[in-house]
C-alpha positions in Angstrom: 84.9 73.4 87.4 83.4 71.0 85.2 79.9 72.6 85.7 81.5 75.9 84.5 82.7 73.9 81.3 79.1 72.5 80.7 77.8 76.1 81.0 80.4 77.4 78.6 79.5 74.8 76.1 75.8 75.5 76.5 76.3 79.1 75.9 78.4 78.4 72.9 75.4 76.1 71.6 72.9 78.9 72.3 74.9 81.4 70.4 75.3 79.0 67.6 71.5 78.6 67.4 71.0 82.3 67.5 73.6 83.1 64.9 72.4 80.1 62.7 68.8 81.8 62.7 70.2 85.1 61.8 72.1 83.7 58.9 69.3 81.0 58.1 71.9 78.2 58.3 70.0 74.9 59.6 73.6 73.2 59.9 74.7 75.7 62.5 71.4 75.6 64.3 71.8 71.8 64.5 75.3 72.0 65.8 74.1 74.5 68.4 71.3 72.3 69.6 73.6 69.3 69.7 76.0 71.3 72.0 73.3 72.5 74.3 71.8 68.9 74.7 75.3 67.5 75.1 76.1 70.0 77.8 72.9 69.4 79.7 73.5 65.4 79.5 77.0 66.0 80.7 75.9 68.2 83.6 73.1 65.7 84.8 75.6 62.7 84.6 78.0 64.7 86.7 75.3 65.6 89.3 74.1 61.9 89.4 77.6 60.6 89.7 78.3 63.1 92.5 75.3 62.1 94.5 75.8 58.4 94.4 79.2 58.6 96.0 
């Protein structure tokens, strides 16, 4: 379930980057990149925590 949340946040970030590119909005692109990077970090931390148990 938590991986699904990370996937949805990453998809939202990708959409933000694409829409920011179409609208020429550097702020929206930056927020999209931050969302994608945050989702990847979150998923990696979940995977590492699950493996160590």
